[in-house]
py3Dmol code that shows the C-alpha trace and the ligand (Angstrom):
import py3Dmol

protein = """\
ATOM      1  CA  UNK A   1     104.182 103.576 201.292  1.00  0.00           C
ATOM      2  CA  UNK A   2     104.984 106.822 199.555  1.00  0.00           C
ATOM      3  CA  UNK A   3     108.726 106.504 199.648  1.00  0.00           C
ATOM      4  CA  UNK A   4     109.127 103.393 197.450  1.00  0.00           C
ATOM      5  CA  UNK A   5     106.936 104.984 194.789  1.00  0.00           C
ATOM      6  CA  UNK A   6     109.071 108.116 194.726  1.00  0.00           C
ATOM      7  CA  UNK A   7     112.195 106.010 194.636  1.00  0.00           C
ATOM      8  CA  UNK A   8     110.822 103.957 191.745  1.00  0.00           C
ATOM      9  CA  UNK A   9     109.838 107.084 189.852  1.00  0.00           C
ATOM     10  CA  UNK A  10     113.179 108.689 190.446  1.00  0.00           C
ATOM     11  CA  UNK A  11     114.937 105.536 189.268  1.00  0.00           C
ATOM     12  CA  UNK A  12     112.794 105.384 186.164  1.00  0.00           C
ATOM     13  CA  UNK A  13     113.417 109.018 185.365  1.00  0.00           C
ATOM     14  CA  UNK A  14     117.128 108.649 185.940  1.00  0.00           C
ATOM     15  CA  UNK A  15     117.171 105.574 183.743  1.00  0.00           C
ATOM     16  CA  UNK A  16     115.337 107.415 180.957  1.00  0.00           C
ATOM     17  CA  UNK A  17     117.520 110.463 181.250  1.00  0.00           C
ATOM     18  CA  UNK A  18     120.704 108.442 181.206  1.00  0.00           C
ATOM     19  CA  UNK A  19     119.582 106.329 178.272  1.00  0.00           C
ATOM     20  CA  UNK A  20     119.052 109.548 176.371  1.00  0.00           C
ATOM     21  CA  UNK A  21     122.369 111.112 177.207  1.00  0.00           C
ATOM     22  CA  UNK A  22     124.388 107.876 176.996  1.00  0.00           C
ATOM     23  CA  UNK A  23     123.159 105.802 174.064  1.00  0.00           C
ATOM     24  CA  UNK A  24     123.943 102.098 174.368  1.00  0.00           C
ATOM     25  CA  UNK A  25     125.497 102.053 170.883  1.00  0.00           C
ATOM     26  CA  UNK A  26     129.159 101.037 170.843  1.00  0.00           C
ATOM     27  CA  UNK A  27     131.730 103.664 169.850  1.00  0.00           C
ATOM     28  CA  UNK A  28     132.164 103.962 166.067  1.00  0.00           C
ATOM     29  CA  UNK A  29     135.715 102.672 166.267  1.00  0.00           C
ATOM     30  CA  UNK A  30     138.304 101.475 168.751  1.00  0.00           C
ATOM     31  CA  UNK A  31     142.020 102.096 168.437  1.00  0.00           C
ATOM     32  CA  UNK A  32     144.789  99.895 169.846  1.00  0.00           C
ATOM     33  CA  UNK A  33     148.554  99.982 169.600  1.00  0.00           C
ATOM     34  CA  UNK A  34     150.069  97.901 166.787  1.00  0.00           C
ATOM     35  CA  UNK A  35     152.346  94.953 167.631  1.00  0.00           C
ATOM     36  CA  UNK A  36     156.090  95.408 166.979  1.00  0.00           C
ATOM     37  CA  UNK A  37     156.024  92.602 164.405  1.00  0.00           C
ATOM     38  CA  UNK A  38     153.132  94.209 162.497  1.00  0.00           C
ATOM     39  CA  UNK A  39     155.084  97.469 162.407  1.00  0.00           C
ATOM     40  CA  UNK A  40     158.247  95.755 161.206  1.00  0.00           C
ATOM     41  CA  UNK A  41     156.432  93.941 158.388  1.00  0.00           C
ATOM     42  CA  UNK A  42     154.734  97.160 157.264  1.00  0.00           C
ATOM     43  CA  UNK A  43     157.971  99.111 157.474  1.00  0.00           C
ATOM     44  CA  UNK A  44     159.656  96.555 155.211  1.00  0.00           C
ATOM     45  CA  UNK A  45     156.950  96.952 152.541  1.00  0.00           C
ATOM     46  CA  UNK A  46     157.082 100.761 152.752  1.00  0.00           C
ATOM     47  CA  UNK A  47     160.843 100.573 152.366  1.00  0.00           C
ATOM     48  CA  UNK A  48     160.560  98.324 149.317  1.00  0.00           C
ATOM     49  CA  UNK A  49     158.282 100.868 147.659  1.00  0.00           C
ATOM     50  CA  UNK A  50     160.631 103.756 148.451  1.00  0.00           C
ATOM     51  CA  UNK A  51     163.734 101.857 147.304  1.00  0.00           C
ATOM     52  CA  UNK A  52     162.253 100.557 144.053  1.00  0.00           C
ATOM     53  CA  UNK A  53     160.750 103.917 143.158  1.00  0.00           C
ATOM     54  CA  UNK A  54     163.858 105.870 144.136  1.00  0.00           C
ATOM     55  CA  UNK A  55     166.011 103.581 141.993  1.00  0.00           C
ATOM     56  CA  UNK A  56     163.774 103.944 138.933  1.00  0.00           C
ATOM     57  CA  UNK A  57     163.526 107.711 139.380  1.00  0.00           C
ATOM     58  CA  UNK A  58     167.270 108.252 139.716  1.00  0.00           C
ATOM     59  CA  UNK A  59     167.990 106.033 136.725  1.00  0.00           C
ATOM     60  CA  UNK A  60     165.445 107.834 134.558  1.00  0.00           C
ATOM     61  CA  UNK A  61     166.480 111.326 135.692  1.00  0.00           C
ATOM     62  CA  UNK A  62     170.079 110.760 134.674  1.00  0.00           C
ATOM     63  CA  UNK A  63     169.210 108.913 131.436  1.00  0.00           C
ATOM     64  CA  UNK A  64     166.195 110.873 130.193  1.00  0.00           C
ATOM     65  CA  UNK A  65     166.062 114.134 132.167  1.00  0.00           C
ATOM     66  CA  UNK A  66     163.277 115.414 134.416  1.00  0.00           C
ATOM     67  CA  UNK A  67     160.509 116.077 131.868  1.00  0.00           C
ATOM     68  CA  UNK A  68     160.734 112.503 130.571  1.00  0.00           C
ATOM     69  CA  UNK A  69     160.878 111.183 134.133  1.00  0.00           C
ATOM     70  CA  UNK A  70     157.405 112.418 135.015  1.00  0.00           C
ATOM     71  CA  UNK A  71     156.141 109.118 133.652  1.00  0.00           C
ATOM     72  CA  UNK A  72     158.112 107.267 136.351  1.00  0.00           C
ATOM     73  CA  UNK A  73     156.092 109.081 139.010  1.00  0.00           C
ATOM     74  CA  UNK A  74     152.908 108.877 137.000  1.00  0.00           C
ATOM     75  CA  UNK A  75     152.976 105.264 135.849  1.00  0.00           C
ATOM     76  CA  UNK A  76     155.718 103.354 137.642  1.00  0.00           C
ATOM     77  CA  UNK A  77     154.956 104.632 141.167  1.00  0.00           C
ATOM     78  CA  UNK A  78     151.311 103.434 141.081  1.00  0.00           C
ATOM     79  CA  UNK A  79     152.489 100.205 139.416  1.00  0.00           C
ATOM     80  CA  UNK A  80     154.963  99.450 142.201  1.00  0.00           C
ATOM     81  CA  UNK A  81     152.261 100.234 144.797  1.00  0.00           C
ATOM     82  CA  UNK A  82     149.778  97.987 142.963  1.00  0.00           C
ATOM     83  CA  UNK A  83     152.300  95.123 142.737  1.00  0.00           C
ATOM     84  CA  UNK A  84     153.082  95.368 146.449  1.00  0.00           C
ATOM     85  CA  UNK A  85     149.347  95.490 147.264  1.00  0.00           C
ATOM     86  CA  UNK A  86     148.826  92.337 145.224  1.00  0.00           C
ATOM     87  CA  UNK A  87     151.755  90.525 146.813  1.00  0.00           C
ATOM     88  CA  UNK A  88     150.722  91.351 150.373  1.00  0.00           C
ATOM     89  CA  UNK A  89     146.925  91.599 150.160  1.00  0.00           C
ATOM     90  CA  UNK A  90     147.220  95.064 151.752  1.00  0.00           C
ATOM     91  CA  UNK A  91     146.447  98.480 150.276  1.00  0.00           C
ATOM     92  CA  UNK A  92     149.757 100.226 149.648  1.00  0.00           C
ATOM     93  CA  UNK A  93     149.961 103.775 148.294  1.00  0.00           C
ATOM     94  CA  UNK A  94     151.381 107.280 148.624  1.00  0.00           C
ATOM     95  CA  UNK A  95     149.712 110.464 149.766  1.00  0.00           C
ATOM     96  CA  UNK A  96     150.927 114.054 149.902  1.00  0.00           C
ATOM     97  CA  UNK A  97     150.684 116.918 152.373  1.00  0.00           C
ATOM     98  CA  UNK A  98     149.605 118.799 149.215  1.00  0.00           C
ATOM     99  CA  UNK A  99     148.594 116.429 146.458  1.00  0.00           C
ATOM    100  CA  UNK A 100     149.630 116.414 142.823  1.00  0.00           C
ATOM    101  CA  UNK A 101     147.343 113.553 141.804  1.00  0.00           C
ATOM    102  CA  UNK A 102     143.933 114.618 143.130  1.00  0.00           C
ATOM    103  CA  UNK A 103     142.553 111.086 142.650  1.00  0.00           C
ATOM    104  CA  UNK A 104     145.156 109.083 144.576  1.00  0.00           C
ATOM    105  CA  UNK A 105     147.362 111.527 146.465  1.00  0.00           C
ATOM    106  CA  UNK A 106     144.875 113.094 148.887  1.00  0.00           C
ATOM    107  CA  UNK A 107     145.006 111.632 152.422  1.00  0.00           C
ATOM    108  CA  UNK A 108     141.880 110.154 154.018  1.00  0.00           C
ATOM    109  CA  UNK A 109     141.058 110.840 157.691  1.00  0.00           C
ATOM    110  CA  UNK A 110     143.613 108.541 159.356  1.00  0.00           C
ATOM    111  CA  UNK A 111     146.296 109.425 156.811  1.00  0.00           C
ATOM    112  CA  UNK A 112     145.732 113.134 157.477  1.00  0.00           C
ATOM    113  CA  UNK A 113     146.070 112.394 161.196  1.00  0.00           C
ATOM    114  CA  UNK A 114     149.366 110.600 160.547  1.00  0.00           C
ATOM    115  CA  UNK A 115     150.682 113.519 158.449  1.00  0.00           C
ATOM    116  CA  UNK A 116     149.623 116.009 161.137  1.00  0.00           C
ATOM    117  CA  UNK A 117     151.478 113.967 163.775  1.00  0.00           C
ATOM    118  CA  UNK A 118     154.596 113.899 161.566  1.00  0.00           C
ATOM    119  CA  UNK A 119     154.454 117.673 161.065  1.00  0.00           C
ATOM    120  CA  UNK A 120     154.102 118.185 164.803  1.00  0.00           C
ATOM    121  CA  UNK A 121     157.036 115.891 165.590  1.00  0.00           C
ATOM    122  CA  UNK A 122     159.220 117.630 162.982  1.00  0.00           C
ATOM    123  CA  UNK A 123     158.417 120.944 164.657  1.00  0.00           C
ATOM    124  CA  UNK A 124     159.834 119.397 167.811  1.00  0.00           C
ATOM    125  CA  UNK A 125     163.067 118.584 166.023  1.00  0.00           C
ATOM    126  CA  UNK A 126     162.560 114.994 164.870  1.00  0.00           C
ATOM    127  CA  UNK A 127     163.872 114.050 161.415  1.00  0.00           C
ATOM    128  CA  UNK A 128     161.331 113.070 158.758  1.00  0.00           C
ATOM    129  CA  UNK A 129     163.115 109.813 157.825  1.00  0.00           C
ATOM    130  CA  UNK A 130     162.625 108.453 161.343  1.00  0.00           C
ATOM    131  CA  UNK A 131     158.894 109.079 161.541  1.00  0.00           C
ATOM    132  CA  UNK A 132     156.238 106.419 161.323  1.00  0.00           C
ATOM    133  CA  UNK A 133     152.671 105.962 162.510  1.00  0.00           C
ATOM    134  CA  UNK A 134     150.866 102.715 163.322  1.00  0.00           C
ATOM    135  CA  UNK A 135     147.470 101.911 164.809  1.00  0.00           C
ATOM    136  CA  UNK A 136     145.109  98.974 164.904  1.00  0.00           C
ATOM    137  CA  UNK A 137     141.583 100.208 164.301  1.00  0.00           C
ATOM    138  CA  UNK A 138     138.368  98.228 164.634  1.00  0.00           C
ATOM    139  CA  UNK A 139     135.255  99.760 163.114  1.00  0.00           C
ATOM    140  CA  UNK A 140     132.247  98.768 161.004  1.00  0.00           C
ATOM    141  CA  UNK A 141     134.590  97.784 158.152  1.00  0.00           C
ATOM    142  CA  UNK A 142     136.514  95.294 160.334  1.00  0.00           C
ATOM    143  CA  UNK A 143     139.927  95.294 161.994  1.00  0.00           C
ATOM    144  CA  UNK A 144     142.804  96.974 160.171  1.00  0.00           C
ATOM    145  CA  UNK A 145     146.358  98.038 160.734  1.00  0.00           C
ATOM    146  CA  UNK A 146     147.004 101.587 159.575  1.00  0.00           C
ATOM    147  CA  UNK A 147     150.671 102.275 158.908  1.00  0.00           C
ATOM    148  CA  UNK A 148     152.343 105.401 157.509  1.00  0.00           C
ATOM    149  CA  UNK A 149     155.998 106.200 156.862  1.00  0.00           C
ATOM    150  CA  UNK A 150     156.985 109.839 156.376  1.00  0.00           C
ATOM    151  CA  UNK A 151     158.509 110.962 153.062  1.00  0.00           C
ATOM    152  CA  UNK A 152     160.785 114.007 153.079  1.00  0.00           C
ATOM    153  CA  UNK A 153     161.913 116.191 150.189  1.00  0.00           C
ATOM    154  CA  UNK A 154     165.426 115.401 148.951  1.00  0.00           C
ATOM    155  CA  UNK A 155     167.314 117.627 146.493  1.00  0.00           C
ATOM    156  CA  UNK A 156     166.260 115.488 143.486  1.00  0.00           C
ATOM    157  CA  UNK A 157     162.573 115.981 144.332  1.00  0.00           C
ATOM    158  CA  UNK A 158     162.841 119.769 143.935  1.00  0.00           C
ATOM    159  CA  UNK A 159     163.061 119.370 140.158  1.00  0.00           C
ATOM    160  CA  UNK A 160     159.338 118.594 140.160  1.00  0.00           C
ATOM    161  CA  UNK A 161     158.115 119.626 143.636  1.00  0.00           C
ATOM    162  CA  UNK A 162     160.264 122.698 144.386  1.00  0.00           C
ATOM    163  CA  UNK A 163     159.274 126.367 144.177  1.00  0.00           C
ATOM    164  CA  UNK A 164     157.495 127.082 140.862  1.00  0.00           C
ATOM    165  CA  UNK A 165     160.173 129.517 139.667  1.00  0.00           C
ATOM    166  CA  UNK A 166     162.824 126.812 140.079  1.00  0.00           C
ATOM    167  CA  UNK A 167     160.996 124.225 137.964  1.00  0.00           C
ATOM    168  CA  UNK A 168     162.174 124.061 134.328  1.00  0.00           C
ATOM    169  CA  UNK A 169     159.645 125.236 131.736  1.00  0.00           C
ATOM    170  CA  UNK A 170     159.513 121.855 130.001  1.00  0.00           C
ATOM    171  CA  UNK A 171     158.729 120.121 133.287  1.00  0.00           C
ATOM    172  CA  UNK A 172     156.157 122.760 134.214  1.00  0.00           C
ATOM    173  CA  UNK A 173     154.386 122.375 130.885  1.00  0.00           C
ATOM    174  CA  UNK A 174     154.108 118.597 131.301  1.00  0.00           C
ATOM    175  CA  UNK A 175     152.928 118.893 134.885  1.00  0.00           C
ATOM    176  CA  UNK A 176     150.324 121.523 133.972  1.00  0.00           C
ATOM    177  CA  UNK A 177     149.000 119.348 131.165  1.00  0.00           C
ATOM    178  CA  UNK A 178     148.756 116.177 133.278  1.00  0.00           C
ATOM    179  CA  UNK A 179     147.830 117.697 136.642  1.00  0.00           C
ATOM    180  CA  UNK A 180     145.704 120.818 136.279  1.00  0.00           C
ATOM    181  CA  UNK A 181     144.924 120.638 140.018  1.00  0.00           C
ATOM    182  CA  UNK A 182     148.576 120.192 141.046  1.00  0.00           C
ATOM    183  CA  UNK A 183     149.237 121.464 144.579  1.00  0.00           C
ATOM    184  CA  UNK A 184     152.551 119.672 145.042  1.00  0.00           C
ATOM    185  CA  UNK A 185     155.049 122.446 144.289  1.00  0.00           C
ATOM    186  CA  UNK A 186     156.704 125.001 146.538  1.00  0.00           C
ATOM    187  CA  UNK A 187     158.424 122.445 148.778  1.00  0.00           C
ATOM    188  CA  UNK A 188     161.848 122.956 150.365  1.00  0.00           C
ATOM    189  CA  UNK A 189     164.541 120.368 150.977  1.00  0.00           C
ATOM    190  CA  UNK A 190     163.868 118.427 154.197  1.00  0.00           C
ATOM    191  CA  UNK A 191     160.188 119.367 154.272  1.00  0.00           C
ATOM    192  CA  UNK A 192     157.516 116.727 154.833  1.00  0.00           C
ATOM    193  CA  UNK A 193     156.210 115.767 151.385  1.00  0.00           C
ATOM    194  CA  UNK A 194     153.817 113.005 152.362  1.00  0.00           C
ATOM    195  CA  UNK A 195     153.797 109.374 153.389  1.00  0.00           C
ATOM    196  CA  UNK A 196     153.782 105.814 152.188  1.00  0.00           C
ATOM    197  CA  UNK A 197     150.468 104.536 153.532  1.00  0.00           C
ATOM    198  CA  UNK A 198     149.379 100.977 154.181  1.00  0.00           C
ATOM    199  CA  UNK A 199     145.993  99.603 155.222  1.00  0.00           C
ATOM    200  CA  UNK A 200     146.218  95.984 156.215  1.00  0.00           C
ATOM    201  CA  UNK A 201     143.244  93.793 157.100  1.00  0.00           C
ATOM    202  CA  UNK A 202     143.827  91.799 160.296  1.00  0.00           C
TER     203      UNK A 202
END
"""
ligand_1 = """\
43
LIG
C 160.253 113.986 137.348
C 159.380 114.686 138.234
C 159.262 114.239 139.668
C 160.278 114.066 140.560
C 161.763 114.255 140.341
C 159.644 113.677 141.796
N 158.284 113.631 141.665
Fe 156.932 113.156 143.107
N 155.452 113.231 141.748
C 155.612 113.543 140.418
C 154.368 113.283 139.729
C 154.125 113.467 138.233
C 153.466 112.799 140.684
C 152.022 112.357 140.488
C 152.035 110.844 140.313
C 150.688 110.232 140.094
O 149.986 110.640 139.164
O 150.341 109.317 140.872
C 154.182 112.764 141.936
C 153.613 112.346 143.120
C 154.286 112.238 144.302
C 153.698 111.770 145.547
C 152.277 111.234 145.727
C 151.313 112.211 146.291
C 150.766 113.228 145.301
O 151.061 114.401 145.492
O 150.057 112.851 144.346
C 154.680 111.823 146.479
C 154.564 111.444 147.942
C 155.882 112.304 145.815
N 155.597 112.555 144.495
C 157.092 112.452 146.444
C 158.269 112.703 145.756
C 159.589 112.670 146.384
C 159.839 112.432 147.855
C 160.498 112.907 145.408
C 161.995 112.894 145.510
C 162.604 111.673 146.014
C 159.751 113.107 144.170
N 158.418 112.985 144.434
C 160.332 113.402 142.958
C 156.749 114.009 139.814
C 158.014 113.965 140.374
"""
view = py3Dmol.view(width=600, height=400)
view.addModel(protein, "pdb")
view.setStyle({"model": 0}, {"cartoon": {"style": "trace"}})
view.addModel(ligand_1, "xyz")
view.setStyle({"model": 1}, {"stick": {}})
view.zoomTo()
view.show()
């Protein structure tokens, strides 16, 4: 009758050991691919933000000059993002690879992952304008679609995001006053500047 006892003990020990090494708790989050329709809808909203903002910026740059156009980026950009968030019920915003606005422009974990994937794909020759990222994530906060669309530096952006020695003194003075922690200069044309980011509850 010794064998069953040993077997039982061994089973018990194995059970204990495995419950220690493999806790029963579910993984903190699960990630699935987004549906094509979810991506299309998100892409349309990201495009609306880019188009509206680009239009306002160009108009202001030619009418008022760069120093006076800082307010477009400072006030109108967040306003457009807030309006789109309200219309859709999603969180719509912009983040940077190096942020100017330390309060709103710094990527969170998934946004940093999206930016890193964009940078990697650009290294492999892909163009920034074609890059997007989408994932459906389920975690303790619920189920969400995470969507990001890459933003590249165009010539007009260099006025305020280019190398420091190329930025006009008047613009520099305004930027320094409003953004003492500004990290968003020193970019080159075509470089990855950041992303339009959307978090959408599902
Ligand atoms: C007139 C100056 C100016 C021009 C031109 C400009 N920006 Fe900005 N940009 C700013 C300012 C100011 C902010 C900070 C806005 C805020 O406070 O939310 C900003 C913020 C951003 C952000 C948000 C992330 C962060 O760093 O806070 C992105 C992305 C961005 N700009 C991309 C661009 C791109 C792309 C272009 C060209 C199409 C461009 N900008 C042109 C002044 C400018």
